[in-house]
KETORLO-629273 format. One record per residue (C-alpha): residue number from 1; x, y, z. Coordinates in Angstrom, 3 decimals, padded with zeros to 6 digits, always signed. Example, Ala and Ser with C-alpha at 12.3 -4.5 7.8 and 13.67 -1.06 7.14 Angstrom:
LUMKOL | num | c1 | c2 | c3
LUMKOL | 1 | +012.300 | -004.500 | +007.800
LUMKOL | 2 | +013.670 | -001.060 | +007.140
//
This chain:
LUMKOL | num | c1 | c2 | c3
LUMKOL | 1 | +056.347 | +176.048 | +057.954
LUMKOL | 2 | +056.941 | +179.758 | +058.467
LUMKOL | 3 | +059.545 | +180.982 | +060.913
LUMKOL | 4 | +056.846 | +182.495 | +063.136
LUMKOL | 5 | +053.770 | +180.353 | +062.372
LUMKOL | 6 | +050.198 | +181.156 | +063.284
LUMKOL | 7 | +048.251 | +178.937 | +065.634
LUMKOL | 8 | +046.340 | +177.758 | +062.561
LUMKOL | 9 | +049.556 | +176.744 | +060.805
LUMKOL | 10 | +050.702 | +174.861 | +063.907
LUMKOL | 11 | +047.307 | +173.143 | +064.044
LUMKOL | 12 | +047.488 | +172.241 | +060.360
LUMKOL | 13 | +050.982 | +170.804 | +060.891
LUMKOL | 14 | +049.564 | +168.767 | +063.797
LUMKOL | 15 | +051.898 | +170.499 | +066.257
LUMKOL | 16 | +048.780 | +171.659 | +068.111
LUMKOL | 17 | +045.609 | +169.612 | +068.486
LUMKOL | 18 | +041.923 | +170.440 | +068.318
LUMKOL | 19 | +041.911 | +170.027 | +072.103
LUMKOL | 20 | +044.662 | +172.675 | +072.423
LUMKOL | 21 | +042.708 | +175.171 | +070.334
LUMKOL | 22 | +039.432 | +174.362 | +072.107
LUMKOL | 23 | +041.082 | +174.776 | +075.504
LUMKOL | 24 | +042.397 | +178.200 | +074.468
LUMKOL | 25 | +038.905 | +179.271 | +073.380
LUMKOL | 26 | +037.444 | +177.955 | +076.638
LUMKOL | 27 | +040.098 | +179.801 | +078.647
LUMKOL | 28 | +039.314 | +183.111 | +076.938
LUMKOL | 29 | +035.541 | +182.666 | +077.297
LUMKOL | 30 | +035.993 | +181.891 | +081.008
LUMKOL | 31 | +038.306 | +184.880 | +081.549
LUMKOL | 32 | +038.709 | +187.439 | +078.736
LUMKOL | 33 | +041.661 | +188.988 | +080.560
LUMKOL | 34 | +043.803 | +185.844 | +080.162
LUMKOL | 35 | +047.231 | +187.015 | +079.067
LUMKOL | 36 | +049.126 | +183.728 | +079.133
LUMKOL | 37 | +047.936 | +180.469 | +077.677
LUMKOL | 38 | +050.354 | +177.591 | +077.078
LUMKOL | 39 | +049.599 | +175.169 | +074.253
LUMKOL | 40 | +050.611 | +171.514 | +074.299
LUMKOL | 41 | +054.170 | +171.555 | +072.954
LUMKOL | 42 | +055.454 | +174.683 | +074.647
LUMKOL | 43 | +053.805 | +177.482 | +072.688
LUMKOL | 44 | +052.351 | +180.427 | +074.563
LUMKOL | 45 | +049.838 | +183.038 | +073.513
LUMKOL | 46 | +048.360 | +186.165 | +075.067
LUMKOL | 47 | +044.681 | +185.375 | +074.485
LUMKOL | 48 | +043.414 | +188.823 | +075.461
LUMKOL | 49 | +045.779 | +190.473 | +072.968
LUMKOL | 50 | +044.936 | +187.980 | +070.221
LUMKOL | 51 | +041.238 | +188.816 | +070.487
LUMKOL | 52 | +041.810 | +192.541 | +070.991
LUMKOL | 53 | +044.050 | +192.718 | +067.902
LUMKOL | 54 | +041.481 | +190.985 | +065.674
LUMKOL | 55 | +038.861 | +193.596 | +064.736
LUMKOL | 56 | +035.952 | +191.218 | +064.097
LUMKOL | 57 | +036.629 | +189.153 | +067.223
LUMKOL | 58 | +036.950 | +192.141 | +069.533
LUMKOL | 59 | +033.767 | +193.722 | +068.153
LUMKOL | 60 | +031.836 | +190.454 | +068.338
LUMKOL | 61 | +032.931 | +189.611 | +071.879
LUMKOL | 62 | +031.923 | +193.096 | +073.060
LUMKOL | 63 | +028.513 | +192.930 | +071.352
LUMKOL | 64 | +025.512 | +192.246 | +073.514
LUMKOL | 65 | +023.680 | +191.020 | +070.414
LUMKOL | 66 | +026.189 | +188.298 | +069.500
LUMKOL | 67 | +025.205 | +184.746 | +070.415
LUMKOL | 68 | +027.546 | +182.621 | +072.519
LUMKOL | 69 | +028.199 | +180.437 | +069.456
LUMKOL | 70 | +029.199 | +183.470 | +067.361
LUMKOL | 71 | +031.460 | +184.753 | +070.137
LUMKOL | 72 | +033.205 | +181.367 | +070.334
LUMKOL | 73 | +033.685 | +181.343 | +066.558
LUMKOL | 74 | +035.164 | +184.848 | +066.637
LUMKOL | 75 | +037.528 | +183.975 | +069.484
LUMKOL | 76 | +038.598 | +180.772 | +067.703
LUMKOL | 77 | +039.324 | +182.736 | +064.530
LUMKOL | 78 | +041.430 | +185.283 | +066.413
LUMKOL | 79 | +043.380 | +182.516 | +068.149
LUMKOL | 80 | +043.997 | +180.610 | +064.898
LUMKOL | 81 | +045.322 | +183.763 | +063.216
LUMKOL | 82 | +047.532 | +184.793 | +066.133
LUMKOL | 83 | +051.231 | +183.935 | +066.284
LUMKOL | 84 | +052.128 | +182.152 | +069.537
LUMKOL | 85 | +055.680 | +182.219 | +070.849
LUMKOL | 86 | +057.740 | +179.094 | +071.415
LUMKOL | 87 | +058.296 | +178.803 | +075.157
//
């Protein structure tokens, strides 16, 4: 695994679970200003920054035309591509 793995790489390695990723998506949807989210085994991620830094996700979340399902998919993608820090 890379020295600074993405959330997706941690998920693939089974360090993070589907529940961890789903909880992060839920946390962002509930409060898009969430700056600290802690994953299961001591990884933390700034959810607001992860979405803001991903062009498609930030555009989709801000769109009034995007469905809730599409917004969740965009947020999930941004979270999976982000690089959480080990706490």
